[in-house]
N, C-alpha and C positions, 0 to 999 in steps of 0.2 A: 749641736751636740748636747746630749743630755748631761746633767750634772752627775758626777761620779758618786756612787753610794757605797756604804760599808759592805753590803752584800756583794757588790761587783768587785770590790777590792779582794774579798775572800776568794772569789772565783779566779782572779788573775794572780793570786799570791804564789802560784807555782810556775808561772809562765816566765821564762827567761827574757830579760830585756827591760826597757824603760818606758813607762807610760806617763803621758802628760795628764795631770789631774786638774790643776787650777793654774792661775798666773804664778809662775816661778816654782810651782810645786810638782814634783815628779815622784812616781813610785817605781823603784828599781828592784829587780830580782837578779842577783848576781849569778854567775855560773855555778857557784857553790850551792845555790838554792836559797840563799839568805835574802829575804826581802827587807827593804829599808826605804825611808823617805829622804828625798833630796830637795834642797832649795837651790835653784840655779839663778844667778844674778850677774850683773856686770858691775865690777868693782869701780871705784872712782878713777883707777888707773886705766880703765877701758878694757881690762882683761875679764873674760867670762870665768866665773868660778862656781863650783858646786860645794855646798855645805850639807853635811848629814844632819838630819833632824831626829834620827833615832831609828831603831829597827822596828819592824812590824812583827807581831801585834802589840809589843810593849807600848808603842805610840800609835794611837788610833787615828782614823781618818780625821775626826774632829780635832784631835790634838795637833795633828800635822798641819791642818788648815790654820789653827790658831797661832802656831809657831811661825808659819810662813807669813801670816799677816803682821806679826811682830817684826820680823826681819825685813819685810817690805818697807816698813816705816823707817828702819835704820838706813836702808839703801836710799830712800827718798830724802833723808837728811844729809846725804853725801858721805856716809861712812861705810866702811867695809864690815859686814856682819861677822866675818871670821875673826877679824882683828878685835872687834868689840867683845865677842864671846871669849877669846883668849885672854884679853885684858881682865875681864870679869873673873875668869878662873884664877888668874895670877893673884888678884886681890884676895880671893878666898883662901889661898894657901897659907899655912901657918908660917 
């Protein structure tokens, strides 16, 4: 299978459904027509989880790949990316 390109993302940004892009990275267009990036992983508890990486085109294909790579490292270290992200947000709150 060919590597997904930004122009290909543009062409599928209106097609409802979920497209596999890379390891753990998916492009989803909801019924409302809003496209977004998803990071799908298995949490340390064994449960499959989906984490939003942002909406398209605010987050580009390159940006989504970079974020997915970052979160793959978190999963590899045995942590849940959603919990790590939420803890980080809590620390930044005044």
